[in-house]
N, C-alpha and C positions, 0 to 999 in steps of 0.2 A: 640500394635504397638508403638514402642519407638520413642522418639523425632528425633533421627538420621534417622530412616526409613522414617519418615514423611518429613523431610527436603530433603532427596534424591528423594523421590517421587515427591515433589514439584519442584525440580530442573529439573527432566525429563519433567514434564508438562510444566514448564516455557520455556525450550528450544524448545519444539514442538510448543508452542504458539508463541514464538519469531520468529520462521521461517516463520509463517504465517504473523506476523507483518512486517517482512522484505519485503515480497512480496507486501504487501499493501503500504509500504512506498517507494518502489523503483520507482513507477511512479511519486509520489510527488517530489522526489529528481530529477528525470530526467527532469520534467517540469521546475523546478527552475534552474537546471544546464544549460539547453539549452536556455531558453527564459527569465529567471529571473521572471517567473510567479509563484506566490504563489497560487496554485490551491486548494482552500478550498472546491471545489466541489469533491475532490477525494473520500471523505467518501461517498457522495451520489452516485458516480459512482460505488463504491464497492457494496453498497446496491442494486443498479439497477442490477448489475451482479448477485447478490444473487437471486433476484426475477426472472430473466430470466432463470437461472439454475433451480430454483424451478419449474417454469412453464414447462420447457423441461422435467423435471423428472416426475412431477405429471400428465401432459397431454400426453406426448409422450414416457414416460418410458425410457428416455435417462439418463444413469448414469451421476451424476454431474461431475465426472472427465472427462468423454468423452465430456460433453457439453462444456468444455473449448476449445476444438479443433474447435467447431462450432462457439462459441461466439467471440473469440479473433479477427479473421479477420474482422468481422462486427464491433466490437468495435474500431478497428484501424481506419476504415473508418469514423466512427462517430467522433472519436477524431480529425481527419484531418479536417472534416467539421466544428467542433466547433472552432478549431483554426483559420480557415479562416474567419469565420463569426464574432466571438466574440473577439478573442485575437489579431489578426493581425492589425485590425484598431486602436488599442490603440497606443498612442504616445510613442515612445521608451524611452524618458526621464522620463515618468511617468508610465511606464508599471507595475512596481512592486506594486505601490500603487493602480492603477486603476484595476489591475488584481484581487485584493482582492474583490472589489465590483462586478466585472463582474462574477467571478467564484462563488461568494456567491449567486448571482442571478440565476446562472445555477443550483446550489445546491437546491435552493428553488423550482425551476422549476421541477427538478427531483422528489423532495419530493412530490410536488403537484400532478404530474401525477401518481406516484405510489400510493398515497393515494386514488385517484379516482378509479384506476383499482383494487387495492388489499384491500382497506380500511386500517385502522390502526392496525388491528389485527396482533399479532406476528405470524410469520411463521417460519418453519424450514424445511430444506431438509433432509429427513430421508430415506436413502437407507437401504436395508435389513441388511447391516453389521454395521449399525450405533452404535449398542450396543455391538459389538464383541470386545473382548480384547485378548491380548497375555500376557503371564507371563514370565518375565525374572528374574530368581532368585525368590525373594519374591516381585517383583515390577510388577504392572499391567499397561499395556499401551493400551489405546484405539486405535483400528485399524484405525478408521477414522482420528484420530489426527496424527498418525504416517504416514498415507498415505498423509494427507494434508501437513505435513512437507516435505515429499519426493517430492511431486509435486511442492511445493514452491521452493525447492532447484533446481529442474530441470528447472523451468521457469527462476529463477534467473541466473542459469548457461547459459541458452540460451540467456538471455539478455546480459550477459557478453561477450559471443561469438560474438553477433551482434555488440556490442560496440567496441570490440578490434580486430575483424577479418573480418570485412566487410567494403566496401566502405562507406556505410551509417554511420556505427559506427565511422569510422575515421573522417567523416565530422562533426558528432555530437560532438566528443571530441575536434576537432579543434575549433568549434564554442564556446564550453564551455570555452576553455582555452584562446582564443583571437579572438573574433568575427571579429575584423577589419582585422587582418592578414589572417583569414580564407577567407574573401571576396576577398582579394588581390590575394589569391592563387586559386581563381575560385570556391569557395564553395558558392552555392546558399543558403544563410542563411535563407531566407524566406521558401524555400522548406524544409530545414533541420528542421526548427522550427515546421512546420506542421507535418512532419513525427515523430519528437520527441514527440509532444503532442499526436499523434496517438498511439505511443508505450506506453505512460503514461496511456491512457485510456484503452488500451488493457490489460495491467498488472493489472489495477484496476478491470476490469471485471473478469479476471481469479482469482484474489484474492477473488472476491465476491462469485464465485462458491464454493471456499474452505471455506470461512467464513460462508456461509449458512448451512454448515454441522456441524460446531463446536459451533455455537452460534445462538440462536433465534434472529430474526430481524423483524423490521417493518420500514416504510418509515422514521421515525425520528431517526433511529439508527445511521445515519451519524453524528449527533452532537457529540456523544461520540467518534466515530471513528476518526473524524478529529482532535479532541483535543489530542488523543493519538499519531496520526501520526505526528502532528506538533512537539510534544515533542521529538519524535524519530529523526526527521531530524534535529532539533536544537541540540540535544545531539550529533548526529553523525557528524554534520557539514553540513551546507546548500550546496547542490550540490555534496556531496560526497556519491557515491553509497556504497562504502566499509563502510563508517561511518554509513550509514543507517542500513546496515545489522548487524554490531556489536552492535549498539545502540538498535536495535530491540531485539536482543538476551538478552542484559543486562536488558532491560525493561521487557521482558517476564518473565525472571527468578526472577527479583525483585518483580514483581506483584504476582507471584505464591508463593514465599517465605513469603511475607507479609500476603497473604490470609491463608496460612497454619499455620503460627506461631502466628499471632495476630488475624485477623478477615477478612473474605472476604469483609465485608462492607467497610473496609478502604483500600483495595488493590488498587483501582483506584486512590487513593490519591497520590500514589508514582509518577505518571506521572506529576502531578502539582508541587509536591515538587522538583522533578528533573528539571523540566523546569525552575522554579525560580532560583534554585541553579546554573544551567548552565548559565543563562543570567547574573547572578551576578558575577560568578567566571571566566568563560571562554565562552564569548559570541560566539566565532567562533566554539565551539563544539570540539569534540575529534579529528576529522580529517579535520576540516575546515581550511580555510585560510582567511586572511583579504582581499585578492583580489580574482578574479575569479580563481577557482581551477580546478580540473579535476574529472571526474567520476570514 
């Protein structure tokens, strides 16, 4: 296997992984764009989604991809309740700072509950096709990773349609661009914020079902996840959904290339290097703006 073959194989893996990262980061971007809430519980919500999908598969034999259809409506409702109980009471002028503390407490709560129920043993959702591969030319592609990428694209496409071709989506985008004008035009900003956070949690849960098939996980996996996701949304531009998708693909490819050409041990370092570089060189990210932007 020559160096070029190895690089191309890594590129394929990186793109597939980047698609999953994009789905994970979309909810984080949505929460920040709508409410200026830095939801550091996003990683814990993804892990919770992975555990629910794992339980549905092992106990009820429901395929992980099918479980997404069952989980996301319930997760949306949970997200709305969390926003009403924990986020809405925060003072608007201090919401960004206080949201870090509140959502971190939520993350620790999720971790604690999952640790009690499942212990800290690593788990993985392993459907019958988990080891199947297809060969394209001389390159092998894992079926589960290809399916995960496809499902991530479908969900991101659905999120795009909701944001751009529905009344709720127009209200969300109006709130992101100018919350004061949105209120003057009759948009119920509080309701939009609750629904926006619900969508954020729903996408996290869907991402969790996908994540559980491609990576082993335990209740503490959210620490690594949230560090990666924060890097992605900072690189893409806070509040920019397009930026989050592009940044996720860039980071997925970068991570895979570093693992293939240097060492898997150092691959995760690319996230921290990129985060520091972006904060120093272009703090607003690739697609961000110095003022409130748009999804």
